[in-house]
Biopython code that builds the backbone (N, CA, C, O; Angstrom):
import numpy as np
from Bio.PDB.StructureBuilder import StructureBuilder

atoms = [
    (1, "UNK", "N", (-24.988, -1.182, 25.230)),
    (1, "UNK", "CA", (-24.268, -2.204, 24.498)),
    (1, "UNK", "C", (-25.096, -2.624, 23.295)),
    (1, "UNK", "O", (-26.306, -2.825, 23.400)),
    (2, "UNK", "N", (-24.443, -2.751, 22.165)),
    (2, "UNK", "CA", (-25.061, -3.270, 20.958)),
    (2, "UNK", "C", (-24.450, -4.643, 20.733)),
    (2, "UNK", "O", (-23.236, -4.817, 20.843)),
    (3, "UNK", "N", (-25.284, -5.602, 20.423)),
    (3, "UNK", "CA", (-24.759, -6.946, 20.228)),
    (3, "UNK", "C", (-25.504, -7.653, 19.106)),
    (3, "UNK", "O", (-26.579, -7.236, 18.675)),
    (4, "UNK", "N", (-24.893, -8.733, 18.654)),
    (4, "UNK", "CA", (-25.462, -9.526, 17.569)),
    (4, "UNK", "C", (-25.090, -10.978, 17.787)),
    (4, "UNK", "O", (-23.959, -11.289, 18.159)),
    (5, "UNK", "N", (-26.040, -11.861, 17.556)),
    (5, "UNK", "CA", (-25.757, -13.293, 17.612)),
    (5, "UNK", "C", (-25.478, -13.763, 16.192)),
    (5, "UNK", "O", (-26.317, -13.614, 15.303)),
    (6, "UNK", "N", (-24.308, -14.322, 15.986)),
    (6, "UNK", "CA", (-23.894, -14.820, 14.679)),
    (6, "UNK", "C", (-23.675, -16.321, 14.772)),
    (6, "UNK", "O", (-23.576, -16.863, 15.873)),
    (7, "UNK", "N", (-23.598, -16.994, 13.647)),
    (7, "UNK", "CA", (-23.302, -18.427, 13.652)),
    (7, "UNK", "C", (-21.972, -18.711, 14.338)),
    (7, "UNK", "O", (-21.807, -19.754, 14.971)),
    (8, "UNK", "N", (-21.031, -17.789, 14.215)),
    (8, "UNK", "CA", (-19.700, -17.964, 14.805)),
    (8, "UNK", "C", (-19.658, -17.612, 16.286)),
    (8, "UNK", "O", (-18.664, -17.901, 16.953)),
    (9, "UNK", "N", (-20.701, -17.000, 16.814)),
    (9, "UNK", "CA", (-20.745, -16.607, 18.219)),
    (9, "UNK", "C", (-21.378, -15.242, 18.396)),
    (9, "UNK", "O", (-21.993, -14.698, 17.479)),
    (10, "UNK", "N", (-21.217, -14.703, 19.580)),
    (10, "UNK", "CA", (-21.765, -13.386, 19.910)),
    (10, "UNK", "C", (-20.737, -12.298, 19.611)),
    (10, "UNK", "O", (-19.540, -12.491, 19.826)),
    (11, "UNK", "N", (-21.205, -11.167, 19.119)),
    (11, "UNK", "CA", (-20.350, -10.001, 18.905)),
    (11, "UNK", "C", (-20.997, -8.838, 19.635)),
    (11, "UNK", "O", (-22.212, -8.655, 19.560)),
    (12, "UNK", "N", (-20.198, -8.052, 20.340)),
    (12, "UNK", "CA", (-20.745, -6.928, 21.077)),
    (12, "UNK", "C", (-19.813, -5.733, 21.066)),
    (12, "UNK", "O", (-18.600, -5.862, 20.900)),
    (13, "UNK", "N", (-20.412, -4.566, 21.246)),
    (13, "UNK", "CA", (-19.649, -3.323, 21.300)),
    (13, "UNK", "C", (-20.356, -2.412, 22.313)),
    (13, "UNK", "O", (-21.582, -2.300, 22.304)),
    (14, "UNK", "N", (-19.577, -1.768, 23.178)),
    (14, "UNK", "CA", (-20.156, -0.920, 24.219)),
    (14, "UNK", "C", (-19.295, 0.316, 24.428)),
    (14, "UNK", "O", (-18.095, 0.306, 24.151)),
    (15, "UNK", "N", (-19.917, 1.374, 24.918)),
    (15, "UNK", "CA", (-19.212, 2.622, 25.197)),
    (15, "UNK", "C", (-20.014, 3.399, 26.225)),
    (15, "UNK", "O", (-21.219, 3.197, 26.377)),
    (16, "UNK", "N", (-19.336, 4.280, 26.921)),
    (16, "UNK", "CA", (-20.003, 5.174, 27.865)),
    (16, "UNK", "C", (-20.515, 6.391, 27.112)),
    (16, "UNK", "O", (-19.903, 6.843, 26.145)),
    (17, "UNK", "N", (-21.643, 6.915, 27.567)),
    (17, "UNK", "CA", (-22.203, 8.105, 26.957)),
    (17, "UNK", "C", (-22.614, 9.073, 28.060)),
    (17, "UNK", "O", (-22.790, 8.691, 29.217)),
    (18, "UNK", "N", (-22.759, 10.318, 27.675)),
    (18, "UNK", "CA", (-23.184, 11.362, 28.597)),
    (18, "UNK", "C", (-24.267, 12.202, 27.926)),
    (18, "UNK", "O", (-24.334, 12.295, 26.700)),
    (19, "UNK", "N", (-25.106, 12.806, 28.750)),
    (19, "UNK", "CA", (-26.086, 13.758, 28.229)),
    (19, "UNK", "C", (-25.459, 15.138, 28.341)),
    (19, "UNK", "O", (-25.110, 15.582, 29.435)),
    (20, "UNK", "N", (-25.318, 15.813, 27.211)),
    (20, "UNK", "CA", (-24.664, 17.127, 27.231)),
    (20, "UNK", "C", (-25.662, 18.282, 27.152)),
    (20, "UNK", "O", (-25.310, 19.432, 27.414)),
    (21, "UNK", "N", (-26.890, 17.973, 26.794)),
    (21, "UNK", "CA", (-27.970, 18.962, 26.769)),
    (21, "UNK", "C", (-29.285, 18.198, 26.667)),
    (21, "UNK", "O", (-29.277, 16.992, 26.422)),
    (22, "UNK", "N", (-30.395, 18.869, 26.848)),
    (22, "UNK", "CA", (-31.700, 18.231, 26.731)),
    (22, "UNK", "C", (-31.840, 17.589, 25.352)),
    (22, "UNK", "O", (-31.822, 18.279, 24.332)),
    (23, "UNK", "N", (-31.978, 16.269, 25.332)),
    (23, "UNK", "CA", (-32.148, 15.545, 24.067)),
    (23, "UNK", "C", (-30.868, 15.290, 23.304)),
    (23, "UNK", "O", (-30.913, 14.800, 22.175)),
    (24, "UNK", "N", (-29.714, 15.613, 23.898)),
    (24, "UNK", "CA", (-28.435, 15.434, 23.195)),
    (24, "UNK", "C", (-27.521, 14.549, 24.032)),
    (24, "UNK", "O", (-27.154, 14.902, 25.153)),
    (25, "UNK", "N", (-27.155, 13.387, 23.472)),
    (25, "UNK", "CA", (-26.211, 12.486, 24.132)),
    (25, "UNK", "C", (-25.006, 12.299, 23.214)),
    (25, "UNK", "O", (-25.110, 12.394, 21.991)),
    (26, "UNK", "N", (-23.871, 12.034, 23.835)),
    (26, "UNK", "CA", (-22.633, 11.881, 23.075)),
    (26, "UNK", "C", (-21.766, 10.818, 23.739)),
    (26, "UNK", "O", (-21.961, 10.481, 24.907)),
    (27, "UNK", "N", (-20.818, 10.303, 22.989)),
    (27, "UNK", "CA", (-19.864, 9.359, 23.561)),
    (27, "UNK", "C", (-19.049, 10.090, 24.613)),
    (27, "UNK", "O", (-18.583, 11.205, 24.377)),
    (28, "UNK", "N", (-18.873, 9.468, 25.779)),
    (28, "UNK", "CA", (-18.088, 10.095, 26.844)),
    (28, "UNK", "C", (-16.617, 10.185, 26.437)),
    (28, "UNK", "O", (-15.963, 11.199, 26.683)),
    (29, "UNK", "N", (-16.103, 9.134, 25.821)),
    (29, "UNK", "CA", (-14.711, 9.112, 25.357)),
    (29, "UNK", "C", (-14.683, 8.329, 24.052)),
    (29, "UNK", "O", (-14.736, 7.100, 24.076)),
    (30, "UNK", "N", (-14.601, 9.008, 22.918)),
    (30, "UNK", "CA", (-14.663, 8.330, 21.620)),
    (30, "UNK", "C", (-13.564, 7.288, 21.397)),
    (30, "UNK", "O", (-13.704, 6.435, 20.520)),
    (31, "UNK", "N", (-12.493, 7.338, 22.158)),
    (31, "UNK", "CA", (-11.424, 6.356, 21.973)),
    (31, "UNK", "C", (-11.483, 5.219, 22.982)),
    (31, "UNK", "O", (-10.547, 4.428, 23.092)),
    (32, "UNK", "N", (-12.591, 5.140, 23.721)),
    (32, "UNK", "CA", (-12.751, 4.079, 24.716)),
    (32, "UNK", "C", (-14.011, 3.279, 24.402)),
    (32, "UNK", "O", (-15.045, 3.432, 25.052)),
    (33, "UNK", "N", (-13.898, 2.431, 23.399)),
    (33, "UNK", "CA", (-14.986, 1.557, 22.988)),
    (33, "UNK", "C", (-14.581, 0.133, 23.345)),
    (33, "UNK", "O", (-13.503, -0.325, 22.967)),
    (34, "UNK", "N", (-15.452, -0.569, 24.076)),
    (34, "UNK", "CA", (-15.161, -1.942, 24.477)),
    (34, "UNK", "C", (-15.826, -2.914, 23.519)),
    (34, "UNK", "O", (-16.962, -2.699, 23.095)),
    (35, "UNK", "N", (-15.116, -3.985, 23.177)),
    (35, "UNK", "CA", (-15.670, -4.972, 22.259)),
    (35, "UNK", "C", (-14.947, -6.295, 22.408)),
    (35, "UNK", "O", (-13.824, -6.360, 22.907)),
    (36, "UNK", "N", (-15.609, -7.339, 21.970)),
    (36, "UNK", "CA", (-14.949, -8.636, 21.896)),
    (36, "UNK", "C", (-14.467, -8.917, 20.469)),
    (36, "UNK", "O", (-13.995, -10.014, 20.172)),
    (37, "UNK", "N", (-14.588, -7.932, 19.603)),
    (37, "UNK", "CA", (-14.135, -8.068, 18.215)),
    (37, "UNK", "C", (-12.648, -7.812, 18.106)),
    (37, "UNK", "O", (-12.089, -7.019, 18.863)),
    (38, "UNK", "N", (-12.017, -8.477, 17.175)),
    (38, "UNK", "CA", (-10.620, -8.197, 16.821)),
    (38, "UNK", "C", (-10.639, -7.698, 15.383)),
    (38, "UNK", "O", (-11.124, -8.393, 14.490)),
    (39, "UNK", "N", (-10.126, -6.527, 15.159)),
    (39, "UNK", "CA", (-10.129, -5.949, 13.821)),
    (39, "UNK", "C", (-8.849, -6.321, 13.088)),
    (39, "UNK", "O", (-7.768, -6.370, 13.676)),
    (40, "UNK", "N", (-8.990, -6.582, 11.792)),
    (40, "UNK", "CA", (-7.838, -6.932, 10.973)),
    (40, "UNK", "C", (-7.718, -5.937, 9.830)),
    (40, "UNK", "O", (-8.703, -5.349, 9.384)),
    (41, "UNK", "N", (-6.487, -5.765, 9.370)),
    (41, "UNK", "CA", (-6.202, -4.869, 8.261)),
    (41, "UNK", "C", (-6.475, -5.534, 6.926)),
    (41, "UNK", "O", (-6.920, -6.680, 6.865)),
    (42, "UNK", "N", (-6.206, -4.806, 5.869)),
    (42, "UNK", "CA", (-6.516, -5.309, 4.532)),
    (42, "UNK", "C", (-5.682, -6.527, 4.142)),
    (42, "UNK", "O", (-6.040, -7.234, 3.200)),
    (43, "UNK", "N", (-4.575, -6.790, 4.846)),
    (43, "UNK", "CA", (-3.742, -7.960, 4.553)),
    (43, "UNK", "C", (-3.924, -9.058, 5.601)),
    (43, "UNK", "O", (-3.127, -9.994, 5.663)),
    (44, "UNK", "N", (-4.966, -8.948, 6.423)),
    (44, "UNK", "CA", (-5.274, -9.970, 7.405)),
    (44, "UNK", "C", (-4.534, -9.841, 8.727)),
    (44, "UNK", "O", (-4.689, -10.695, 9.600)),
    (45, "UNK", "N", (-3.740, -8.803, 8.895)),
    (45, "UNK", "CA", (-2.994, -8.605, 10.139)),
    (45, "UNK", "C", (-3.896, -7.993, 11.206)),
    (45, "UNK", "O", (-4.760, -7.173, 10.893)),
    (46, "UNK", "N", (-3.700, -8.387, 12.469)),
    (46, "UNK", "CA", (-4.463, -7.797, 13.563)),
    (46, "UNK", "C", (-4.066, -6.336, 13.727)),
    (46, "UNK", "O", (-2.882, -6.002, 13.709)),
    (47, "UNK", "N", (-5.051, -5.478, 13.885)),
    (47, "UNK", "CA", (-4.766, -4.061, 14.091)),
    (47, "UNK", "C", (-4.396, -3.811, 15.548)),
    (47, "UNK", "O", (-4.934, -4.448, 16.454)),
    (48, "UNK", "N", (-3.498, -2.904, 15.759)),
    (48, "UNK", "CA", (-3.104, -2.498, 17.108)),
    (48, "UNK", "C", (-4.287, -1.810, 17.785)),
    (48, "UNK", "O", (-5.191, -1.311, 17.114)),
    (49, "UNK", "N", (-4.273, -1.787, 19.104)),
    (49, "UNK", "CA", (-5.370, -1.188, 19.869)),
    (49, "UNK", "C", (-5.628, 0.252, 19.439)),
    (49, "UNK", "O", (-6.784, 0.662, 19.330)),
    (50, "UNK", "N", (-4.587, 1.016, 19.196)),
    (50, "UNK", "CA", (-4.738, 2.421, 18.801)),
    (50, "UNK", "C", (-5.477, 2.530, 17.462)),
    (50, "UNK", "O", (-6.365, 3.368, 17.309)),
    (51, "UNK", "N", (-5.112, 1.687, 16.503)),
    (51, "UNK", "CA", (-5.770, 1.696, 15.204)),
    (51, "UNK", "C", (-7.215, 1.207, 15.309)),
    (51, "UNK", "O", (-8.119, 1.780, 14.700)),
    (52, "UNK", "N", (-7.419, 0.159, 16.076)),
    (52, "UNK", "CA", (-8.769, -0.375, 16.275)),
    (52, "UNK", "C", (-9.678, 0.670, 16.907)),
    (52, "UNK", "O", (-10.843, 0.788, 16.527)),
    (53, "UNK", "N", (-9.160, 1.428, 17.863)),
    (53, "UNK", "CA", (-9.960, 2.446, 18.548)),
    (53, "UNK", "C", (-10.518, 3.464, 17.560)),
    (53, "UNK", "O", (-11.663, 3.892, 17.699)),
    (54, "UNK", "N", (-9.742, 3.850, 16.584)),
    (54, "UNK", "CA", (-10.220, 4.814, 15.579)),
    (54, "UNK", "C", (-11.353, 4.222, 14.749)),
    (54, "UNK", "O", (-12.365, 4.881, 14.510)),
    (55, "UNK", "N", (-11.180, 2.985, 14.315)),
    (55, "UNK", "CA", (-12.228, 2.332, 13.514)),
    (55, "UNK", "C", (-13.499, 2.124, 14.331)),
    (55, "UNK", "O", (-14.603, 2.344, 13.833)),
    (56, "UNK", "N", (-13.347, 1.703, 15.582)),
    (56, "UNK", "CA", (-14.514, 1.463, 16.431)),
    (56, "UNK", "C", (-15.264, 2.758, 16.725)),
    (56, "UNK", "O", (-16.495, 2.776, 16.745)),
    (57, "UNK", "N", (-14.528, 3.829, 16.952)),
    (57, "UNK", "CA", (-15.167, 5.124, 17.191)),
    (57, "UNK", "C", (-15.962, 5.564, 15.962)),
    (57, "UNK", "O", (-17.078, 6.068, 16.088)),
    (58, "UNK", "N", (-15.396, 5.378, 14.795)),
    (58, "UNK", "CA", (-16.118, 5.723, 13.555)),
    (58, "UNK", "C", (-17.369, 4.875, 13.394)),
    (58, "UNK", "O", (-18.414, 5.363, 12.963)),
    (59, "UNK", "N", (-17.253, 3.596, 13.747)),
    (59, "UNK", "CA", (-18.402, 2.696, 13.660)),
    (59, "UNK", "C", (-19.534, 3.182, 14.564)),
    (59, "UNK", "O", (-20.686, 3.254, 14.138)),
    (60, "UNK", "N", (-19.207, 3.513, 15.800)),
    (60, "UNK", "CA", (-20.224, 3.992, 16.741)),
    (60, "UNK", "C", (-20.871, 5.274, 16.217)),
    (60, "UNK", "O", (-22.084, 5.445, 16.334)),
    (61, "UNK", "N", (-20.086, 6.160, 15.650)),
    (61, "UNK", "CA", (-20.628, 7.423, 15.128)),
    (61, "UNK", "C", (-21.611, 7.189, 13.983)),
    (61, "UNK", "O", (-22.483, 8.024, 13.740)),
    (62, "UNK", "N", (-21.483, 6.066, 13.279)),
    (62, "UNK", "CA", (-22.384, 5.761, 12.166)),
    (62, "UNK", "C", (-23.655, 5.042, 12.612)),
    (62, "UNK", "O", (-24.602, 4.906, 11.837)),
    (63, "UNK", "N", (-23.672, 4.585, 13.855)),
    (63, "UNK", "CA", (-24.827, 3.851, 14.360)),
    (63, "UNK", "C", (-25.882, 4.816, 14.889)),
    (63, "UNK", "O", (-25.539, 5.886, 15.390)),
    (64, "UNK", "N", (-27.165, 4.454, 14.785)),
    (64, "UNK", "CA", (-28.248, 5.329, 15.262)),
    (64, "UNK", "C", (-28.529, 5.149, 16.752)),
    (64, "UNK", "O", (-29.679, 4.957, 17.147)),
    (65, "UNK", "N", (-27.495, 5.209, 17.573)),
    (65, "UNK", "CA", (-27.664, 4.893, 18.994)),
    (65, "UNK", "C", (-28.216, 6.038, 19.829)),
    (65, "UNK", "O", (-28.882, 5.793, 20.835)),
    (66, "UNK", "N", (-27.957, 7.290, 19.437)),
    (66, "UNK", "CA", (-28.394, 8.417, 20.270)),
    (66, "UNK", "C", (-29.904, 8.447, 20.464)),
    (66, "UNK", "O", (-30.376, 8.672, 21.578)),
    (67, "UNK", "N", (-30.658, 8.227, 19.413)),
    (67, "UNK", "CA", (-32.121, 8.234, 19.536)),
    (67, "UNK", "C", (-32.604, 7.120, 20.457)),
    (67, "UNK", "O", (-33.525, 7.319, 21.250)),
    (68, "UNK", "N", (-31.982, 5.949, 20.354)),
    (68, "UNK", "CA", (-32.375, 4.818, 21.201)),
    (68, "UNK", "C", (-32.061, 5.094, 22.669)),
    (68, "UNK", "O", (-32.871, 4.798, 23.547)),
    (69, "UNK", "N", (-30.896, 5.657, 22.932)),
    (69, "UNK", "CA", (-30.520, 5.987, 24.311)),
    (69, "UNK", "C", (-31.467, 7.044, 24.870)),
    (69, "UNK", "O", (-31.934, 6.918, 26.002)),
    (70, "UNK", "N", (-31.750, 8.064, 24.103)),
    (70, "UNK", "CA", (-32.634, 9.124, 24.567)),
    (70, "UNK", "C", (-34.031, 8.575, 24.839)),
    (70, "UNK", "O", (-34.657, 8.933, 25.837)),
    (71, "UNK", "N", (-34.517, 7.712, 23.962)),
    (71, "UNK", "CA", (-35.846, 7.111, 24.136)),
    (71, "UNK", "C", (-35.878, 6.263, 25.423)),
    (71, "UNK", "O", (-36.839, 6.328, 26.189)),
    (72, "UNK", "N", (-34.838, 5.482, 25.645)),
    (72, "UNK", "CA", (-34.775, 4.645, 26.853)),
    (72, "UNK", "C", (-34.664, 5.503, 28.112)),
    (72, "UNK", "O", (-35.268, 5.179, 29.134)),
    (73, "UNK", "N", (-33.907, 6.582, 28.051)),
    (73, "UNK", "CA", (-33.749, 7.467, 29.205)),
    (73, "UNK", "C", (-35.075, 8.142, 29.558)),
    (73, "UNK", "O", (-35.371, 8.341, 30.736)),
    (74, "UNK", "N", (-35.853, 8.487, 28.574)),
    (74, "UNK", "CA", (-37.152, 9.118, 28.809)),
    (74, "UNK", "C", (-38.156, 8.140, 29.420)),
    (74, "UNK", "O", (-39.030, 8.539, 30.189)),
    (75, "UNK", "N", (-38.026, 6.873, 29.077)),
    (75, "UNK", "CA", (-38.954, 5.856, 29.568)),
    (75, "UNK", "C", (-38.640, 5.466, 31.015)),
    (75, "UNK", "O", (-39.507, 4.957, 31.726)),
    (76, "UNK", "N", (-37.394, 5.707, 31.447)),
    (76, "UNK", "CA", (-36.972, 5.287, 32.800)),
    (76, "UNK", "C", (-37.522, 6.206, 33.882)),
    (76, "UNK", "O", (-37.261, 5.991, 35.066)),
]
sb = StructureBuilder()
sb.init_structure("model")
sb.init_model(0)
sb.init_chain("A")
sb.init_seg("    ")
for serial, (resi, resn, name, xyz) in enumerate(atoms, 1):
    if name == "N":
        sb.init_residue(resn, " ", resi, " ")
    sb.init_atom(name, np.array(xyz, "f"), 0.0, 1.0, " ", f" {name:<3s}", serial, name[0])
structure = sb.get_structure()
């Protein structure tokens, strides 16, 4: 889980991952990202779950999480 404390409250995003080879981890299901965030479109409308899932998956892909997960797995 990645989280941030903001003045407005806590924000978090989480997903399942799997190890697919030595040193290689990937999202278990790119369309199954859990969050307490609500995404809005360019006109301020709430995005549907299907649309939000695409944006959240792209966000996770841009984050440097694989190295952190691998480092933590090696330390355990």
